Backbone as JSON, one array per atom type, in Angstrom:
{
  "sequence": "XXXXXXXXXXXXXXXXXXXXXXXXXXXXXXXXXXXXXXXXXXXXXXXXXXXXXXXXXXXXXXXXXXXXXXXXXXXXXXXXXXXXXXXXXXXXXXXXXXXXXXXXXXXXXXXXXXXXXXXXXXXXXXXXXXXXXXXXXXXXXXXXXXXXXXXXXXXXXXXXXXXXXXXXXXXXXXXXXXXXXXXXXXXXXXXXXXXXXXXXXXXXXXXXXXXXXXXXXXXXXXXXXXXXXXXXXXXXXXXXXXXXXXXXXXXXXXXXXXXXXXXXXXXXXXXXXXXXXXXXXXXXXXXXXX",
  "N": [[-50.59, -32.02, 2.55], [-48.18, -29.88, 1.17], [-45.66, -28.03, 2.7], [-44.97, -24.69, 2.0], [-42.22, -22.37, 1.45], [-43.18, -19.87, 2.32], [-45.26, -20.56, 4.1], [-43.78, -21.99, 6.0], [-42.1, -20.03, 7.0], [-44.01, -18.45, 8.21], [-45.03, -20.1, 10.24], [-42.69, -20.47, 11.7], [-42.08, -17.93, 12.72], [-44.39, -17.18, 14.02], [-46.38, -15.77, 12.68], [-49.38, -14.77, 10.89], [-50.47, -16.88, 8.21], [-51.32, -15.62, 5.9], [-49.94, -13.3, 5.6], [-48.13, -10.78, 3.78], [-45.32, -11.8, 1.82], [-43.29, -9.93, 1.59], [-43.3, -8.53, 3.95], [-42.17, -10.27, 5.73], [-39.65, -10.81, 4.67], [-38.51, -8.35, 4.95], [-38.01, -8.25, 7.6], [-36.09, -10.11, 8.08], [-32.64, -11.1, 7.93], [-30.56, -11.32, 4.98], [-29.05, -13.71, 4.9], [-30.4, -15.49, 6.6], [-32.86, -15.64, 5.3], [-32.12, -16.84, 2.86], [-31.21, -19.35, 3.78], [-33.57, -20.41, 4.84], [-35.28, -20.49, 2.62], [-33.96, -22.09, 0.78], [-32.68, -24.15, 2.12], [-34.34, -26.28, 2.78], [-34.51, -27.96, 0.62], [-32.01, -28.92, 0.2], [-31.14, -31.46, 0.94], [-32.1, -33.12, -1.03], [-30.94, -32.17, -3.29], [-28.47, -32.9, -4.17], [-27.98, -34.75, -6.22], [-29.52, -36.02, -9.21], [-32.02, -38.64, -9.49], [-30.82, -41.8, -10.31], [-31.17, -45.01, -11.44], [-29.69, -47.92, -9.88], [-27.61, -49.99, -11.65], [-28.59, -53.22, -12.74], [-29.98, -53.97, -10.45], [-32.74, -55.08, -8.71], [-35.79, -53.41, -8.03], [-37.06, -54.19, -5.71], [-35.09, -54.96, -3.9], [-33.8, -52.55, -3.35], [-35.95, -51.31, -2.14], [-36.14, -52.87, 0.17], [-33.83, -52.08, 1.56], [-34.43, -49.41, 2.09], [-36.81, -49.72, 3.58], [-35.85, -51.27, 5.76], [-34.03, -49.45, 6.91], [-35.73, -47.4, 7.77], [-37.52, -48.76, 9.45], [-35.85, -49.62, 11.59], [-35.08, -47.14, 12.53], [-37.55, -46.18, 13.35], [-38.08, -47.83, 15.51], [-36.15, -47.0, 17.23], [-33.7, -48.22, 17.28], [-31.88, -47.36, 15.46], [-30.8, -43.95, 15.15], [-30.05, -40.78, 14.27], [-27.9, -41.84, 13.12], [-26.06, -44.71, 11.81], [-26.54, -47.51, 9.53], [-27.85, -49.41, 6.73], [-27.07, -52.0, 4.52], [-26.72, -53.79, 1.36], [-25.44, -56.58, -0.42], [-24.49, -56.33, -3.82], [-26.68, -57.8, -6.13], [-25.95, -58.95, -8.6], [-23.31, -58.47, -8.93], [-21.02, -59.51, -6.93], [-18.84, -58.24, -5.87], [-19.49, -55.7, -5.29], [-21.48, -53.39, -3.36], [-24.55, -52.06, -1.96], [-25.55, -49.01, -0.58], [-26.9, -46.35, 1.31], [-26.43, -42.84, 0.55], [-24.73, -40.49, 2.72], [-26.84, -40.04, 5.22], [-29.52, -39.56, 7.54], [-31.08, -42.48, 8.8], [-33.95, -42.57, 8.89], [-34.69, -40.9, 6.88], [-34.0, -41.96, 4.47], [-34.45, -42.71, 1.04], [-35.35, -44.45, -2.02], [-33.97, -43.09, -4.0], [-31.63, -42.38, -2.8], [-29.87, -44.47, -2.63], [-26.71, -45.83, -3.22], [-24.0, -47.24, -5.19], [-21.17, -49.2, -4.32], [-17.71, -50.24, -4.45], [-15.7, -52.99, -3.15], [-13.64, -51.78, -1.88], [-14.66, -49.62, -0.76], [-15.16, -47.49, -2.41], [-17.2, -45.16, -4.08], [-19.18, -45.92, -6.89], [-20.44, -44.19, -8.64], [-20.44, -41.29, -7.65], [-21.38, -38.63, -8.05], [-21.24, -36.19, -6.7], [-22.4, -36.68, -4.25], [-22.37, -37.04, -0.7], [-20.73, -39.5, 1.35], [-20.92, -42.24, 3.72], [-18.69, -42.18, 6.48], [-18.12, -44.56, 7.73], [-18.36, -46.62, 5.9], [-16.62, -48.65, 5.47], [-17.02, -50.62, 7.31], [-18.96, -52.17, 6.1], [-17.81, -52.8, 3.56], [-15.51, -54.31, 4.2], [-16.52, -56.48, 5.63], [-18.1, -57.69, 3.67], [-16.03, -58.47, 2.0], [-14.73, -60.38, 3.59], [-16.68, -62.25, 4.2], [-18.24, -64.22, 2.19], [-20.76, -65.33, 2.34], [-22.45, -63.47, 3.4], [-25.08, -61.28, 2.76], [-26.16, -58.95, 3.53], [-25.59, -56.13, 5.64], [-25.85, -54.54, 8.76], [-25.33, -51.68, 10.64], [-25.53, -50.39, 13.87], [-26.12, -48.03, 16.57], [-27.16, -49.11, 18.82], [-28.91, -48.55, 21.77], [-29.43, -50.48, 23.72], [-27.38, -52.41, 23.54], [-24.97, -51.21, 24.16], [-24.07, -51.2, 26.95], [-23.22, -53.87, 27.19], [-21.07, -53.89, 25.55], [-19.08, -52.62, 26.88], [-18.58, -53.8, 29.27], [-17.77, -56.79, 31.16], [-19.78, -58.56, 30.93], [-21.24, -61.01, 29.04], [-23.24, -60.86, 26.07], [-26.13, -62.73, 25.77], [-28.41, -65.21, 24.49], [-31.78, -64.67, 25.23], [-34.39, -65.44, 24.61], [-36.53, -67.01, 22.09], [-36.68, -65.51, 19.64], [-34.29, -63.86, 19.37], [-32.54, -66.02, 19.07], [-30.32, -66.52, 17.55], [-28.2, -65.4, 18.82], [-27.17, -67.25, 20.5], [-24.95, -68.59, 19.58], [-22.84, -67.18, 20.39], [-21.42, -63.96, 21.06], [-19.08, -61.92, 19.92], [-16.86, -59.25, 21.02], [-15.6, -56.35, 19.69], [-12.78, -54.43, 20.21], [-11.64, -51.42, 19.46], [-9.48, -50.04, 20.44], [-7.61, -51.87, 21.18], [-5.86, -52.72, 19.07], [-5.4, -50.36, 17.73], [-4.99, -48.19, 19.34], [-5.79, -45.03, 20.92], [-8.52, -43.67, 19.4], [-10.94, -41.95, 17.26], [-13.06, -43.6, 17.51], [-14.44, -44.39, 15.27], [-15.02, -46.44, 12.39], [-13.23, -45.83, 10.02], [-11.53, -46.46, 7.93], [-10.06, -48.96, 5.7], [-8.38, -50.76, 7.15], [-9.31, -50.71, 9.78], [-11.9, -51.63, 9.35], [-11.35, -54.21, 8.42], [-10.22, -55.4, 10.68], [-12.43, -55.38, 12.39], [-14.13, -57.1, 10.94], [-12.69, -59.45, 11.15], [-12.95, -59.99, 13.87], [-15.71, -60.37, 14.04], [-15.86, -62.78, 12.64], [-17.34, -65.91, 11.95], [-19.76, -65.33, 12.97], [-23.17, -64.04, 13.58], [-23.45, -61.57, 14.74], [-21.61, -58.81, 16.03], [-20.33, -56.97, 18.72], [-19.34, -53.58, 19.29], [-16.98, -51.99, 21.09], [-18.01, -49.39, 23.19], [-19.5, -48.18, 21.19], [-21.44, -49.57, 19.41], [-23.09, -51.98, 17.43], [-22.82, -54.64, 14.95], [-24.79, -56.36, 12.67], [-25.3, -59.22, 10.59], [-26.53, -60.95, 7.66], [-28.18, -63.34, 5.46], [-29.89, -61.92, 3.92], [-31.42, -58.68, 3.48], [-33.69, -58.42, 5.05], [-33.28, -60.36, 7.08], [-30.91, -59.45, 8.31], [-31.76, -57.0, 9.32], [-33.82, -57.89, 11.03], [-32.22, -59.25, 12.89], [-30.74, -57.11, 13.91], [-32.74, -55.62, 15.2], [-33.76, -57.5, 17.12], [-31.48, -58.07, 18.55], [-31.09, -55.74, 19.99], [-33.48, -55.73, 21.51], [-33.11, -58.1, 22.99], [-30.83, -57.43, 24.47], [-31.79, -55.41, 26.18], [-33.72, -56.85, 27.64], [-32.09, -58.74, 28.85], [-30.54, -57.15, 30.52], [-32.54, -56.36, 32.29], [-33.25, -58.84, 33.41], [-30.89, -59.58, 34.71], [-30.8, -57.56, 36.59], [-32.86, -58.32, 38.27], [-31.76, -60.2, 39.87], [-30.25, -63.3, 41.0], [-29.82, -66.46, 39.19], [-29.67, -66.44, 35.67], [-31.49, -68.1, 33.2], [-30.39, -68.94, 30.33], [-30.78, -69.45, 26.72], [-29.61, -72.51, 25.33], [-26.85, -73.44, 23.15], [-27.86, -75.41, 21.39], [-30.64, -75.04, 21.54], [-30.68, -72.49, 20.51], [-29.84, -72.87, 17.85], [-31.94, -74.4, 16.78], [-34.07, -72.68, 17.21], [-33.37, -70.51, 15.59], [-33.73, -71.48, 13.05], [-36.49, -71.49, 12.81], [-36.92, -68.75, 12.82], [-36.22, -68.01, 10.2], [-38.29, -69.14, 8.79], [-40.56, -67.74, 9.59], [-40.03, -65.13, 9.0], [-41.08, -63.32, 7.03], [-43.56, -62.7, 8.08], [-43.2, -60.94, 10.27], [-41.77, -58.98, 8.95], [-43.57, -57.93, 7.05], [-45.42, -56.79, 8.76], [-43.85, -54.81, 9.99], [-43.26, -53.3, 7.75], [-45.77, -52.31, 7.06], [-46.11, -50.69, 9.25], [-44.36, -48.54, 8.86], [-45.17, -47.59, 6.46], [-46.71, -45.18, 5.97], [-44.7, -43.26, 5.98], [-43.13, -43.57, 3.78], [-43.53, -42.11, 1.46], [-42.37, -39.71, 1.97]],
  "CA": [[-50.29, -30.68, 2.04], [-46.76, -29.56, 1.19], [-45.38, -26.71, 3.26], [-44.2, -23.78, 1.15], [-41.35, -21.51, 2.25], [-43.97, -18.83, 2.96], [-45.93, -21.14, 5.24], [-42.8, -22.34, 7.02], [-41.69, -18.78, 7.63], [-45.11, -17.99, 9.06], [-45.05, -20.93, 11.44], [-41.46, -20.26, 12.46], [-42.06, -16.65, 13.41], [-45.66, -16.95, 14.67], [-47.16, -14.8, 11.93], [-50.46, -15.36, 10.1], [-49.98, -17.4, 6.93], [-51.68, -14.76, 4.77], [-49.14, -12.07, 5.57], [-47.38, -10.61, 2.54], [-43.94, -12.22, 1.96], [-42.37, -8.8, 1.7], [-43.22, -8.15, 5.36], [-41.25, -11.19, 6.41], [-38.3, -10.63, 4.16], [-37.98, -7.1, 5.49], [-37.61, -8.45, 9.0], [-35.04, -11.11, 8.17], [-31.41, -10.83, 7.21], [-30.48, -12.1, 3.73], [-28.51, -15.05, 5.13], [-31.46, -16.32, 7.17], [-33.85, -15.86, 4.25], [-31.56, -17.83, 1.92], [-31.19, -20.67, 4.41], [-34.93, -20.91, 4.98], [-35.89, -20.74, 1.33], [-33.26, -23.1, -0.01], [-32.14, -25.22, 2.94], [-35.24, -27.41, 2.86], [-34.33, -28.87, -0.51], [-30.6, -29.28, 0.03], [-30.93, -32.89, 1.11], [-32.44, -33.82, -2.26], [-30.42, -31.44, -4.45], [-27.11, -33.28, -4.49], [-27.89, -35.45, -7.49], [-30.79, -36.57, -9.67], [-32.18, -40.07, -9.31], [-30.35, -42.68, -11.37], [-31.27, -46.37, -10.93], [-28.46, -48.7, -9.8], [-27.65, -50.98, -12.72], [-28.66, -54.63, -12.4], [-30.55, -54.17, -9.12], [-34.19, -55.08, -8.68], [-36.35, -52.37, -7.17], [-37.46, -54.78, -4.42], [-33.94, -54.93, -3.0], [-33.68, -51.15, -2.93], [-37.06, -51.07, -1.2], [-35.81, -53.51, 1.45], [-32.85, -51.24, 2.25], [-35.17, -48.24, 2.57], [-37.71, -50.18, 4.64], [-35.06, -51.64, 6.93], [-33.49, -48.24, 7.53], [-36.82, -46.66, 8.42], [-38.04, -49.58, 10.54], [-34.93, -49.55, 12.73], [-35.18, -45.79, 13.07], [-38.84, -46.08, 14.02], [-37.97, -48.54, 16.78], [-35.12, -46.41, 18.06], [-32.43, -48.96, 17.2], [-31.08, -46.34, 14.79], [-31.29, -42.59, 15.31], [-29.53, -40.06, 13.11], [-26.7, -42.54, 12.68], [-26.24, -46.12, 11.49], [-26.83, -47.74, 8.12], [-28.24, -50.74, 6.24], [-26.55, -52.21, 3.17], [-26.94, -55.1, 0.72], [-24.5, -56.93, -1.48], [-25.07, -56.21, -5.17], [-27.14, -59.15, -6.47], [-25.32, -59.51, -9.8], [-21.87, -58.22, -8.83], [-20.73, -59.73, -5.51], [-17.76, -57.38, -5.43], [-20.04, -54.38, -5.03], [-22.6, -53.38, -2.42], [-25.47, -50.93, -2.04], [-25.63, -48.3, 0.69], [-27.37, -44.98, 1.15], [-25.52, -41.73, 0.78], [-24.7, -40.1, 4.13], [-28.16, -39.52, 5.51], [-30.18, -40.19, 8.67], [-31.84, -43.64, 8.29], [-35.38, -42.31, 8.75], [-34.89, -40.06, 5.71], [-33.51, -42.65, 3.28], [-35.39, -43.1, -0.02], [-34.71, -45.23, -3.09], [-33.08, -42.21, -4.75], [-30.4, -42.16, -2.05], [-29.03, -45.67, -2.61], [-25.54, -45.75, -4.08], [-23.24, -48.46, -5.39], [-19.77, -49.1, -3.89], [-16.89, -51.44, -4.59], [-15.31, -53.54, -1.85], [-12.66, -50.9, -1.25], [-15.41, -48.5, -0.2], [-15.25, -46.39, -3.37], [-18.48, -44.99, -4.76], [-19.08, -46.16, -8.32], [-20.89, -42.97, -9.33], [-20.79, -40.44, -6.51], [-22.12, -37.48, -8.53], [-21.26, -35.12, -5.71], [-23.08, -37.07, -3.02], [-21.51, -37.4, 0.42], [-20.84, -40.92, 1.7], [-20.67, -42.53, 5.12], [-17.31, -42.42, 6.9], [-17.95, -45.94, 8.19], [-18.73, -47.59, 4.87], [-15.64, -49.74, 5.5], [-17.65, -51.72, 8.05], [-19.67, -52.98, 5.11], [-16.93, -53.31, 2.5], [-14.58, -55.34, 4.69], [-17.29, -57.67, 5.97], [-18.43, -58.36, 2.41], [-14.8, -59.12, 1.54], [-14.36, -61.51, 4.45], [-17.78, -63.19, 4.37], [-19.01, -64.38, 0.95], [-22.13, -65.75, 2.65], [-23.22, -62.32, 3.88], [-25.74, -60.51, 1.71], [-26.6, -57.67, 4.09], [-24.9, -55.69, 6.86], [-26.49, -53.42, 9.46], [-24.56, -51.09, 11.75], [-26.36, -49.56, 14.73], [-25.63, -47.55, 17.86], [-28.24, -49.62, 19.66], [-28.72, -48.22, 23.18], [-29.46, -51.67, 24.56], [-26.17, -53.24, 23.53], [-23.77, -50.48, 24.59], [-23.52, -51.69, 28.23], [-22.55, -55.16, 27.0], [-19.83, -53.67, 24.81], [-18.08, -51.96, 27.75], [-18.43, -54.57, 30.5], [-17.38, -58.18, 30.96], [-20.99, -59.39, 30.86], [-21.49, -61.38, 27.64], [-24.61, -60.83, 25.57], [-26.55, -64.12, 25.55], [-29.8, -65.34, 24.01], [-32.78, -64.72, 26.29], [-35.61, -66.11, 24.16], [-36.39, -67.67, 20.79], [-36.46, -64.62, 18.5], [-32.84, -63.61, 19.21], [-31.82, -67.28, 19.31], [-29.06, -66.47, 16.81], [-27.14, -64.95, 19.73], [-26.69, -68.39, 21.3], [-23.65, -69.06, 19.08], [-21.8, -66.33, 20.98], [-21.35, -62.6, 20.53], [-17.77, -61.34, 20.2], [-16.77, -57.8, 21.21], [-14.43, -55.75, 19.04], [-12.26, -53.26, 20.91], [-10.8, -50.69, 18.52], [-8.28, -49.54, 21.1], [-6.65, -52.96, 21.36], [-4.85, -52.72, 18.0], [-5.24, -49.06, 17.07], [-4.79, -47.12, 20.31], [-6.9, -44.1, 21.13], [-9.03, -43.17, 18.11], [-12.25, -41.29, 17.38], [-13.99, -44.72, 17.66], [-15.13, -44.65, 14.02], [-14.38, -47.37, 11.46], [-13.12, -44.88, 8.91], [-10.58, -46.88, 6.9], [-10.14, -50.4, 5.49], [-7.69, -51.53, 8.19], [-10.23, -50.83, 10.91], [-12.99, -52.51, 8.92], [-10.83, -55.58, 8.35], [-10.09, -55.87, 12.06], [-13.8, -55.64, 12.86], [-14.61, -58.29, 10.25], [-11.99, -60.61, 11.73], [-13.56, -60.28, 15.18], [-17.02, -60.95, 13.73], [-15.66, -64.17, 12.27], [-18.48, -66.53, 11.29], [-20.94, -65.06, 13.81], [-24.14, -63.11, 12.98], [-23.44, -60.28, 15.45], [-20.42, -58.41, 16.77], [-20.45, -55.71, 19.43], [-18.21, -52.66, 19.12], [-16.84, -51.35, 22.41], [-18.3, -47.97, 23.27], [-19.93, -47.71, 19.87], [-22.68, -50.16, 18.96], [-22.97, -53.36, 16.97], [-23.03, -54.95, 13.54], [-25.44, -57.64, 12.41], [-25.22, -59.63, 9.2], [-27.47, -62.0, 7.31], [-28.27, -63.73, 4.04], [-30.82, -61.01, 3.26], [-31.64, -57.44, 4.24], [-34.72, -58.69, 6.05], [-32.73, -61.07, 8.23], [-29.94, -58.59, 9.0], [-32.57, -56.03, 10.07], [-34.43, -58.69, 12.09], [-31.2, -59.5, 13.9], [-30.42, -55.84, 14.55], [-33.84, -55.28, 16.11], [-33.88, -58.41, 18.26], [-30.28, -57.94, 19.39], [-31.37, -54.65, 20.92], [-34.51, -56.2, 22.43], [-32.5, -59.08, 23.88], [-29.92, -56.74, 25.39], [-32.6, -54.72, 27.2], [-34.32, -57.86, 28.51], [-31.03, -59.35, 29.65], [-30.22, -56.21, 31.59], [-33.63, -56.45, 33.27], [-33.16, -60.13, 34.1], [-29.74, -59.51, 35.62], [-31.16, -56.65, 37.69], [-33.75, -59.02, 39.18], [-30.94, -61.02, 40.77], [-30.35, -64.74, 40.78], [-29.23, -67.02, 37.98], [-30.47, -66.3, 34.46], [-31.52, -69.35, 32.44], [-30.26, -68.57, 28.92], [-30.9, -70.5, 25.73], [-28.41, -73.26, 25.03], [-26.53, -73.39, 21.72], [-28.77, -76.28, 20.66], [-31.92, -74.34, 21.45], [-30.49, -71.36, 19.62], [-29.78, -73.36, 16.47], [-33.29, -74.8, 16.37], [-34.91, -71.49, 17.19], [-33.04, -69.64, 14.47], [-34.34, -72.06, 11.84], [-37.87, -71.01, 12.78], [-36.87, -67.33, 12.44], [-36.2, -67.9, 8.75], [-39.59, -69.55, 8.28], [-41.61, -66.75, 9.92], [-39.47, -63.8, 8.81], [-41.95, -62.43, 6.26], [-44.69, -62.27, 8.91], [-42.82, -59.74, 11.02], [-41.33, -57.96, 7.99], [-44.74, -57.29, 6.48], [-45.98, -55.94, 9.81], [-42.97, -53.64, 10.11], [-43.41, -52.5, 6.54], [-47.03, -51.59, 7.2], [-45.92, -49.7, 10.31], [-43.67, -47.34, 8.37], [-45.67, -47.28, 5.13], [-47.08, -43.78, 5.8], [-43.54, -42.38, 5.86], [-42.33, -43.88, 2.59], [-43.68, -41.08, 0.44], [-41.8, -38.44, 2.45]],
  "C": [[-48.79, -30.42, 2.17], [-46.54, -28.16, 1.7], [-44.54, -25.89, 2.29], [-43.27, -22.98, 2.03], [-42.13, -20.42, 2.97], [-44.65, -19.37, 4.2], [-44.97, -21.44, 6.36], [-42.3, -21.1, 7.73], [-42.75, -18.3, 8.61], [-45.14, -18.77, 10.35], [-43.85, -20.64, 12.32], [-41.53, -18.97, 13.28], [-43.42, -16.24, 13.99], [-46.54, -15.93, 13.99], [-48.3, -15.48, 11.19], [-49.94, -15.78, 8.72], [-50.28, -16.47, 5.78], [-50.93, -13.42, 4.77], [-48.37, -11.98, 4.26], [-45.94, -11.0, 2.76], [-43.0, -11.06, 2.17], [-42.22, -8.35, 3.15], [-42.2, -9.01, 6.09], [-39.82, -10.96, 5.98], [-37.67, -9.36, 4.71], [-37.45, -7.28, 6.9], [-36.44, -9.42, 9.16], [-33.79, -10.67, 7.41], [-31.34, -11.71, 5.97], [-29.96, -13.52, 3.94], [-29.58, -15.99, 5.65], [-32.5, -16.65, 6.11], [-33.37, -16.93, 3.28], [-31.61, -19.23, 2.5], [-32.59, -21.26, 4.5], [-35.53, -21.3, 3.65], [-35.26, -21.9, 0.59], [-32.74, -24.27, 0.79], [-33.01, -26.44, 2.98], [-35.0, -28.42, 1.76], [-32.9, -29.34, -0.67], [-30.39, -30.77, 0.06], [-31.22, -33.66, -0.16], [-31.75, -33.22, -3.48], [-29.06, -31.91, -4.89], [-26.98, -33.95, -5.85], [-29.26, -35.95, -7.9], [-30.83, -38.08, -9.46], [-31.7, -40.83, -10.53], [-30.4, -44.1, -10.83], [-29.9, -47.06, -10.89], [-28.57, -49.86, -10.78], [-27.7, -52.4, -12.17], [-29.29, -54.94, -11.05], [-32.07, -54.06, -9.2], [-34.7, -54.05, -7.68], [-36.73, -52.91, -5.79], [-36.31, -54.77, -3.42], [-33.7, -53.52, -2.48], [-34.75, -50.83, -1.89], [-36.77, -51.69, 0.15], [-34.81, -52.67, 2.25], [-33.55, -50.02, 2.86], [-36.07, -48.63, 3.74], [-36.94, -50.52, 5.9], [-34.5, -50.44, 7.66], [-34.56, -47.53, 8.34], [-37.42, -47.44, 9.59], [-37.15, -49.46, 11.77], [-34.91, -48.16, 13.35], [-36.47, -45.62, 13.86], [-38.81, -46.75, 15.39], [-36.9, -47.97, 17.7], [-33.82, -47.18, 18.11], [-31.4, -48.1, 16.46], [-31.65, -44.97, 15.15], [-30.85, -41.8, 14.08], [-28.33, -40.75, 12.49], [-26.99, -44.02, 12.47], [-26.67, -46.29, 10.05], [-27.11, -49.21, 7.82], [-27.71, -50.88, 4.82], [-26.93, -53.59, 2.66], [-25.85, -55.34, -0.3], [-25.21, -56.81, -2.82], [-25.45, -57.61, -5.66], [-26.47, -59.78, -7.69], [-23.82, -59.27, -9.84], [-21.46, -58.34, -7.36], [-19.58, -58.89, -4.97], [-18.19, -55.92, -5.25], [-21.15, -54.5, -3.99], [-23.37, -52.07, -2.54], [-25.65, -50.32, -0.66], [-26.12, -46.89, 0.41], [-26.21, -44.0, 1.18], [-25.61, -41.34, 2.25], [-25.98, -39.35, 4.49], [-28.73, -40.25, 6.72], [-31.09, -41.32, 8.16], [-33.32, -43.38, 8.05], [-35.7, -41.48, 7.5], [-34.51, -40.74, 4.4], [-34.66, -42.99, 2.33], [-34.61, -43.9, -1.07], [-33.71, -44.38, -3.87], [-31.72, -42.04, -4.08], [-29.44, -43.34, -2.09], [-27.93, -45.56, -3.66], [-24.86, -47.11, -4.19], [-21.77, -48.22, -5.03], [-19.02, -50.37, -4.25], [-16.41, -51.88, -3.21], [-14.11, -52.84, -1.23], [-13.33, -49.66, -0.66], [-15.51, -47.31, -1.12], [-16.63, -46.34, -4.0], [-18.29, -45.16, -6.26], [-19.44, -44.9, -9.11], [-21.38, -41.98, -8.29], [-21.66, -39.26, -6.91], [-22.3, -36.4, -7.47], [-21.91, -35.47, -4.4], [-22.07, -37.43, -1.92], [-21.76, -38.85, 0.81], [-20.5, -41.11, 3.17], [-19.18, -42.75, 5.39], [-17.07, -43.89, 7.21], [-18.42, -46.98, 7.16], [-17.78, -48.78, 4.84], [-16.09, -50.88, 6.41], [-18.23, -52.7, 7.05], [-18.71, -53.61, 4.11], [-16.05, -54.45, 3.0], [-15.31, -56.6, 5.13], [-17.69, -58.42, 4.71], [-17.2, -59.06, 1.82], [-14.55, -60.43, 2.28], [-15.42, -62.61, 4.49], [-18.6, -63.31, 3.09], [-20.46, -64.76, 1.18], [-23.03, -64.59, 3.04], [-23.78, -61.52, 2.71], [-26.25, -59.16, 2.22], [-25.88, -57.41, 5.4], [-25.67, -54.51, 7.44], [-25.57, -52.97, 10.58], [-25.46, -50.17, 12.55], [-25.57, -49.06, 15.93], [-26.67, -47.91, 18.92], [-28.01, -49.32, 21.14], [-28.67, -49.45, 24.08], [-28.15, -52.41, 24.64], [-24.94, -52.53, 24.08], [-23.23, -50.98, 25.93], [-22.78, -53.01, 28.09], [-21.24, -55.02, 26.22], [-18.72, -53.12, 25.7], [-17.93, -52.66, 29.09], [-18.0, -55.99, 30.14], [-18.58, -59.12, 30.88], [-21.27, -59.74, 29.4], [-22.97, -61.27, 27.29], [-25.0, -62.25, 25.18], [-28.03, -64.17, 25.2], [-30.76, -65.55, 25.17], [-34.03, -65.5, 25.9], [-35.47, -66.46, 22.68], [-36.12, -66.72, 19.63], [-34.99, -64.24, 18.31], [-32.0, -64.86, 19.46], [-30.48, -67.34, 18.59], [-27.89, -66.02, 17.69], [-26.52, -66.11, 20.51], [-25.36, -68.94, 20.8], [-22.5, -68.26, 19.67], [-21.73, -64.99, 20.28], [-19.99, -61.99, 20.87], [-17.86, -59.82, 20.36], [-15.48, -57.3, 20.59], [-14.04, -54.48, 19.79], [-11.26, -52.55, 20.01], [-9.48, -50.27, 19.14], [-7.19, -50.62, 21.21], [-5.53, -52.93, 20.32], [-4.54, -51.35, 17.42], [-5.07, -47.89, 18.04], [-6.02, -46.24, 20.45], [-7.29, -43.46, 19.79], [-10.31, -42.37, 18.35], [-13.39, -42.31, 17.44], [-14.72, -45.09, 16.36], [-14.33, -45.6, 13.13], [-14.25, -46.66, 10.12], [-12.05, -45.23, 7.89], [-10.62, -48.41, 6.78], [-9.47, -51.24, 6.58], [-8.6, -51.74, 9.4], [-11.39, -51.77, 10.56], [-12.57, -53.96, 8.88], [-10.7, -56.19, 9.74], [-11.45, -56.22, 12.65], [-14.34, -56.93, 12.24], [-13.97, -59.55, 10.8], [-12.58, -60.99, 13.08], [-14.95, -60.87, 15.0], [-16.88, -62.43, 13.41], [-16.85, -64.73, 11.52], [-19.79, -66.28, 12.04], [-21.91, -64.1, 13.11], [-24.1, -61.71, 13.59], [-22.07, -60.06, 16.08], [-20.72, -57.08, 17.46], [-19.2, -54.89, 19.23], [-18.1, -51.84, 20.41], [-17.11, -49.84, 22.33], [-18.85, -47.36, 22.0], [-21.3, -48.26, 19.47], [-22.51, -51.6, 18.56], [-23.09, -53.44, 15.46], [-23.74, -56.3, 13.48], [-25.36, -57.94, 10.92], [-26.24, -60.72, 8.94], [-27.45, -62.31, 5.84], [-29.25, -62.89, 3.26], [-30.92, -59.75, 4.11], [-32.65, -57.7, 5.36], [-34.13, -59.36, 7.29], [-31.72, -60.23, 8.99], [-30.67, -57.55, 9.85], [-33.26, -56.71, 11.25], [-33.44, -58.89, 13.23], [-30.8, -58.21, 14.62], [-31.48, -55.47, 15.58], [-33.83, -56.18, 17.33], [-32.61, -58.49, 19.1], [-30.5, -56.84, 20.43], [-32.42, -55.07, 21.95], [-33.91, -57.15, 23.46], [-31.61, -58.4, 24.93], [-30.69, -56.06, 26.52], [-33.22, -55.72, 28.17], [-33.28, -58.53, 29.39], [-30.62, -58.44, 30.8], [-31.29, -56.25, 32.68], [-33.54, -57.73, 34.08], [-32.02, -60.14, 35.1], [-30.07, -58.65, 36.83], [-32.09, -57.31, 38.7], [-32.98, -59.84, 40.21], [-31.17, -62.5, 40.51], [-29.78, -65.16, 39.45], [-30.19, -66.88, 36.81], [-30.35, -67.58, 33.64], [-31.55, -69.04, 30.95], [-30.55, -69.75, 28.0], [-29.57, -71.21, 25.56], [-28.08, -73.1, 23.54], [-27.46, -74.25, 20.87], [-30.13, -75.65, 20.48], [-31.82, -73.17, 20.47], [-30.5, -71.77, 18.16], [-31.17, -73.71, 15.96], [-34.22, -73.59, 16.27], [-34.64, -70.61, 16.0], [-33.59, -70.18, 13.15], [-35.79, -71.6, 11.7], [-37.92, -69.53, 12.37], [-36.93, -67.15, 10.93], [-37.57, -68.23, 8.15], [-40.63, -68.45, 8.46], [-41.18, -65.31, 9.62], [-40.43, -62.84, 8.09], [-43.14, -61.93, 7.09], [-44.35, -60.97, 9.63], [-42.4, -58.62, 10.07], [-42.52, -57.21, 7.41], [-45.44, -56.38, 7.49], [-45.17, -54.67, 9.96], [-43.15, -52.71, 8.91], [-44.7, -51.68, 6.59], [-46.9, -50.46, 8.22], [-45.31, -48.4, 9.78], [-44.16, -46.91, 6.98], [-46.06, -45.8, 4.96], [-45.9, -42.83, 5.6], [-42.81, -42.54, 4.54], [-42.45, -42.85, 1.48], [-43.06, -39.75, 0.81], [-40.31, -38.39, 2.2]]
}
């Protein structure tokens, strides 16, 4: 059932739903009434839906699914984003308009060039940190998807000297090493956001050829050859970080995966990826129509 403004007003102020609207409006100031009646649709009112040219609907669906899955697991909250390189134009990428990941729909996906410019903004607001994506796509032709999170698990590893290391086979991709990007090193005291190309380029350089980079006091970025793999890596980076913290707290020496084990384990991840993706997709399926 879709909540009407009348019903929402009733719930908000503890009144019976069958009360006459005039009773409510008489009790509310005009500013509050306007916000309640029209604020609910603001998020969808910025622009009508226009398909992104040359992009299969399945790729758009992966971006939406990945955004909602990571939000459902708490890897993303109201912040963070999932993107994909444009499949027919490698100098463009796809990213949601500025919106909480759990609310992203296919209608919200926009096209950007590698300078971070929206191709057809149509009045929609865009992420300040879209340069994370644009500069990584510039620097890494092999990357087809980028995920930026404020993963609670990884933050401690971004601000201490303890390196994030692979604990088990699913996050085996971490065994190649996880660099840490410190924005203050080259840019002094900032607001910590990657809000221009120079900052994005610096982050991309620190990422190098790795699948994951931590951002001091901020979060992390994962990349992959597909949206599914970049999301997989974002999720298991957070899981690994939490388990590593637990293992360290137990005391004694931690027996991490070796680089060789990591390489072999990551090959299996690619083989079984659809198994976990389909499970995740089923998990968030009830939310996709909202």
